[in-house]
C-alpha positions, 0 to 999 in steps of 0.5 A: 511936960509933953511926954514924947520929949522925955523918949527917945523912940515911939514904936507903933505896932499892929497886930494880926490874929486869928479870926473868924466870920460873924457866924463862927465868932469865937473871940475868946480864942483870938490869939497873935499871928502877926507882929508889925512895927516901926521905930520911930526916932522922936526928934527927926520923927523919922522911922529907923527900924521895922520889926515883922514876924509871924507867930505860930498859933497855939489854941487854934493852929489852923487858920479860917479861910475868912482869916487868910483872906482877911489878912492875906496870911497864908497857913505856911506862914505860921506854920513855920513861925515861932510861938508867941513867947519866942516871937514876943521875947524877940520884939521886946529886945528889938524895942530896946530900953523900954524907959526910952520908948513910947509904945503906940498903936491904932486903938487899944486892941494891940495893947490888949492882945499883948496882955491876953497872949502874955497872960495865956502863956504865963509871960510877965507883960513888961509894957504897963508903963505907957501906951499912946493910942493914936486913935484917940490922938486923931479923935482929939485932933479931928473931932471924930472916931474912925477906923484906920482906913477911914481916918486916912481918907479923911486926911487925904492919904492913900493906904500903902501896902496890904490892908490887915497886914501888921507892918503895912498897918504900922507903916500907915498909922505912922503916916496918920501920925505924922499928918496929924502933927503937920496939920495941928502942929501939936507937941503936948500929948497925953498918954 
């Protein structure tokens, strides 16, 4: 049975994290600084709500110049934000009944970061029951693995908004998902 027919909503998430240039690479210190998400009604396939919040980093509170340039997130954006536990709790509440939601993203990175941040902050990770990887769906449909921007180009879609901003990446991931459904008229998806 198609898992999408068993759910009411798909929540497409994109996270932005602290980051550094290759010379300063410190992946073990990465943490989420923005959650962007769109909620899609699976009957109409339309976006019905959005979530976009900045998060104040706990481990490295000063954003690198590389991070600010890549994401366009300013230090003041994260300085006035709440820490991960409060924002994540708000996000989970916004998602609604988790039994009626498919959590999805472009690749497994966002799920991995949520798990990592939850572990760091000693929070139970509530999204283990499902994850739909739209990047894998794209690869199955199109026969190639691509980053989001390259996938959009391959589908003839122009990127809308600012690259590497959570809410804009989530909106564009939704556009790729819709285009794939239109092109392939696929109804059976594997979680």
